[in-house]
Every structure is written in C-alpha cells, then in structure tokens.
C-alpha positions in Angstrom: -9.3 2.6 19.8 -9.7 0.3 16.8 -6.1 -0.8 16.8 -5.4 -0.9 20.5 -2.3 -3.0 21.4 -1.6 -3.9 17.7 1.8 -3.4 16.0 1.6 -2.2 12.4 4.4 -2.0 9.8 3.9 0.4 6.9 6.2 0.7 3.9 6.3 4.0 1.9 5.4 5.8 5.1 7.4 8.9 4.5 4.6 10.6 2.5 1.2 10.2 0.8 -1.0 7.2 1.8 1.7 5.8 3.9 2.2 8.8 6.1 -1.6 9.4 6.5 -2.1 5.8 7.4 0.8 5.7 9.9 -0.5 8.8 11.8 -4.1 7.4 11.7 -3.1 3.9 12.9 -1.2 5.5 15.8 -4.1 7.6 16.8 -6.2 4.4 16.9 -3.8 2.8 19.4 -1.3 1.0 17.1 2.5 1.0 17.6 3.9 1.8 14.2 7.0 0.8 12.3 7.6 3.5 9.7 9.5 2.2 6.7 10.9 4.1 3.7 14.0 5.0 1.7 13.6 8.7 2.4 15.2 8.9 5.8 14.4 12.5 6.4 10.7 12.3 5.7 10.4 8.9 7.3 11.8 10.1 10.5 9.5 13.1 10.3 6.5 10.7 10.1 7.7 8.9 13.2 8.2 12.2 15.0 4.7 13.3 14.1 3.3 10.2 15.7 5.4 10.7 18.9 4.4 14.3 19.1 0.7 13.2 19.2 1.5 10.8 22.0 1.9 7.6 19.9 4.7 5.1 19.6 6.7 4.7 16.4 10.1 3.7 15.2 11.6 4.5 11.8 13.5 1.9 9.7 15.3 2.5 6.4 14.0 -0.1 4.0 14.5 -0.5 0.2 11.7 -3.1 -0.3 13.3 -4.4 -3.5 16.1 -5.9 -1.2 15.4 -9.0 0.8 17.8 -8.0 3.5 16.0 -4.7 4.1 12.6 -6.4 4.2 13.8 -9.0 6.7 15.4 -6.2 8.8 12.2 -4.1 9.0 10.2 -7.1 10.2 12.9 -8.0 12.7 12.9 -4.5 14.0 9.1 -4.6 14.5 9.4 -7.7 16.7 12.5 -6.6 18.5 11.1 -3.1 19.3 7.4 -3.9 20.0 7.4 -7.7 20.6 5.3 -8.8 17.6 3.7 -7.8 14.3 -0.1 -7.8 13.7 -0.6 -5.6 10.6 1.6 -5.5 7.5 0.8 -2.7 5.1 2.8 -3.2 1.9 2.2 0.2 0.5 5.4 1.5 -1.0 5.5 1.9 -4.8 6.7 4.1 -7.6 5.1 5.6 -10.8 8.0 6.3 -13.1 7.8 9.4 -15.2 9.1 7.5 -18.3 6.5 4.6 -17.9 4.4 4.7 -21.1 3.1 2.2 -23.6 4.7 -1.2 -24.5 6.5 0.3 -27.5 8.2 3.2 -25.8 8.8 2.1 -22.2 12.4 1.2 -21.6 13.3 -2.2 -20.1 15.1 -0.5 -17.2 11.8 1.3 -16.3 9.9 -2.0 -16.4 12.5 -3.8 -14.2 12.7 -1.0 -11.6 8.9 -0.8 -11.4 8.5 -4.5 -11.0 11.3 -4.7 -8.4 9.6 -2.2 -6.1 5.9 -2.5 -6.8 5.6 -6.3 -7.2 8.8 -7.9 -5.8 8.7 -5.5 -2.9 5.2 -6.7 -1.9 6.3 -10.3 -2.3 9.3 -9.7 0.0 7.2 -7.9 2.5 4.9 -10.9 2.7 7.8 -13.4 2.6 9.1 -12.0 5.9 5.9 -10.6 7.3 3.8 -13.8 7.2 6.1 -15.7 9.6 5.9 -12.8 12.0 2.1 -12.7 11.8 2.0 -16.5 12.5 4.1 -15.9 15.6 1.6 -13.3 16.7 -1.3 -15.7 16.2 -2.5 -14.1 13.0 -3.2 -10.7 11.6 -3.9 -8.5 8.6 -1.9 -7.9 5.4 -2.9 -5.0 3.2 -1.2 -4.7 -0.2 -1.6 -1.4 -2.2 -2.7 -2.1 -5.8 -4.6 0.3 -8.0 -7.8 0.7 -9.9 -5.7 0.5 -13.1 -5.0 -3.1 -12.3 -8.7 -3.7 -12.9 -9.6 -1.3 -15.6 -6.3 -0.3 -17.4 -5.1 3.3 -17.5 -6.4 6.0 -19.8 -2.9 7.5 -19.7 -0.4 4.7 -20.6 1.7 3.4 -17.8 2.3 -0.2 -18.8 4.8 -1.2 -16.1 2.8 0.3 -13.3 -0.4 -1.3 -14.4 1.1 -4.7 -14.9 2.9 -4.5 -11.5 -0.4 -3.7 -9.7 -2.1 -6.5 -11.6 0.5 -8.8 -10.2 -0.3 -7.5 -6.7 -3.9 -8.4 -7.1 -3.2 -11.9 -8.2 -0.6 -12.5 -5.5 -3.0 -11.1 -2.8 -5.7 -13.5 -3.8 -3.4 -16.5 -3.6 -1.9 -15.5 -0.3 -5.5 -15.0 1.1 -6.5 -18.5 0.1 -3.2 -20.2 1.3 -3.3 -18.5 4.7 -7.0 -18.2 5.4 -7.0 -20.9 8.1 -4.0 -19.5 9.9 -5.9 -16.4 11.0 -4.1 -14.3 8.4 -6.2 -12.1 6.2 -4.8 -10.6 3.0 -6.5 -7.9 1.0 -5.6 -5.4 -1.8 -6.4 -1.8 -1.4 -7.2 -0.3 -4.8 -7.1 3.5 -4.8 -8.7 5.5 -7.6 -6.8 8.6 -8.9 -5.4 10.5 -5.9 -4.3 14.0 -5.3 -0.8 12.8 -4.2 2.6 14.0 -5.2 3.2 10.6 -6.9 0.3 11.0 -9.3 0.4 14.7 -9.8 4.0 14.4 -11.0 3.0 11.7 -13.4 -0.1 13.7 -14.7 2.1 16.7 -15.3 -0.2 18.7 -17.5 -3.8 19.9 -17.1 -4.8 17.9 -20.1 -3.5 14.6 -18.5 -5.3 15.5 -15.2 -8.6 16.1 -17.0 -8.3 13.0 -19.1 -8.1 11.0 -15.8 -10.8 12.9 -14.0 -13.4 12.6 -16.8 -13.6 8.9 -15.9 -14.3 9.5 -12.2 -18.1 9.7 -11.4 -17.4 11.8 -8.3 -15.5 14.3 -10.5 -12.5 14.8 -8.2 -9.2 13.2 -7.2 -9.3 11.2 -3.9 -7.3 12.1 -0.9 -4.6 10.1 0.8 -6.4 10.4 4.1 -9.4 8.6 2.5 -7.2 5.7 1.6 -5.9 5.6 5.2 -9.5 5.3 6.5 -10.0 2.3 4.2 -6.7 0.7 5.3 -7.8 1.2 8.9 -10.9 -0.9 8.3 -8.9 -3.7 6.7 -6.3 -3.6 9.5 -8.9 -3.7 12.3 -10.9 -6.6 13.7 -14.0 -5.0 12.0 -12.9 -6.7 8.8 -12.5 -10.1 10.5 -14.4 -11.9 7.7 -12.8 -10.0 4.8 -10.0 -11.6 2.9 -8.9 -12.0 -0.7 -10.7 -8.8 -1.8 -9.8 -6.1 -4.2 -11.1 -3.3 -2.0 -11.9 -0.5 -4.5 -11.8 3.0 -3.1 -12.1 4.7 -6.5 -14.8 7.4 -6.6 -17.0 5.1 -8.5 -14.8 4.3 -11.6 -15.3 0.6 -11.5 -19.0 0.9 -11.2 -19.1 3.2 -14.2 -17.0 1.0 -16.5 -17.1 -2.6 -15.4 -20.2 -4.7 -16.0 -20.9 -8.2 -14.5 -20.0 -11.1 -16.7 
C-alpha cells in the first residue's frame, strides 16, 4: 500500500485523470476527498471507491471560487483528520479556444479562472493543511503544451498551463524546507473526453498524433500511475519538476540549450 494512512484531495475527480487517480489512490490505501462541479459523476466516483472497500467523501467545489476551495480542504480535515496529498487536477479546454486573434476575452477569462486561479486557490488553502499534517505532496496538472506549444491553437489553455508550471516551481522552492513537495504533472495528448471533444475531427486528431513518437494517445490511467509516484514517499526527493508523461514528444522536439 503505497499511500497507506494518507488523505488525498483530488479536484476534477468526476471523470478522466481525476477519477482514475481517485480510484487508484484509494486502492493504495488513501482516504480520498473527491471534488468536482459535476455532482452526479463526482458522487459516482466516491461510490466506486466505497464499493471497492475504500473510504471517500464527495465535495462539490467550483475551484474558481475561494469559498469552495476553502470548504473542500476543511472537509478533508473534518472528515479524515488531516490532508497529506493535494492533487490540483481540475481544468477545462474550451471548444472556442483558438489563436490570439479569434479567441474571445470571455473564453480567456474563464480558462484562466479555472486552470490557473483554481490551482492557486487549491494551494492557498491546501498548503496550510499540509503544514498542519507535517508536510505532504502537491501535484498540479499542467500539460505538454506549456512546454512545447500546441499544434492545434488553444492560446488560453496553453498560457494557463504555462502559468501552472511557473507557479509550481516557485511554490516548490518556497516550501521545500517545510517538507512540502510541489510538482507539475504534464500529460501528453490523452484519449479523454476533454481532448476528444476539442479535437473533434479526424484531421485534428492526426495532426496531434503525428507529433507523438509512440504514435498513440495516452490513457488517463497512465497519468494516474504517474500521480501515484508523485503522491507517494517514493518521490521524497522530487520537487519543482515538470514531470512529462507525454509519449516522447518533448524528447522529439526539444533540444538542450
């Protein structure tokens, strides 16, 4: 049990990476706080965990709102006594997100509110809880596009994830001597509902896949396994990293300076 006796809070846990991670963390001994805005699917995730003999509680949380982020952390401590792992995973990929000329300001603002401000608020309220627990791990979901840029334009998404990388590095440095590790998980293109809706034609899918050395989309469960490593004590000397789980894209397109 790699997360025995740990309490993990996961945002965006109703589906995709969040759900796969919640179920995996629970199977490894963690008590899980399942957070999302989709109450039906979020409760379903918690039920899946309980059916497999694990412990979970569902909390409705719009991570763009400070009150909701404070409440989800409070719920973790009041229900399970502490917080050891904070996985700021929730995010959006707006269908109207395009290039700088065509993307509406409202799309930019909404994307930043969830993808970047939401991670900030998760850390704002999560870090004090981790301190009370004696330390822990924060995992922030970024993306390979924050490092490389996107072949299919999505300016707000790419910029928001770039902000997540920068924020993660600063938090890692600031809190390194408080036994708090902070890392970014950078998935490559995944076969999730979020991306498949954005890449809504075969041409768009192939344009993305042609850049992937492995030649396939990743799976949410593969990201969950990476998150498990970052959450566990096995990564005790790992902080401030951009943990690329990308099918080889960065290796193919980025050369050392």
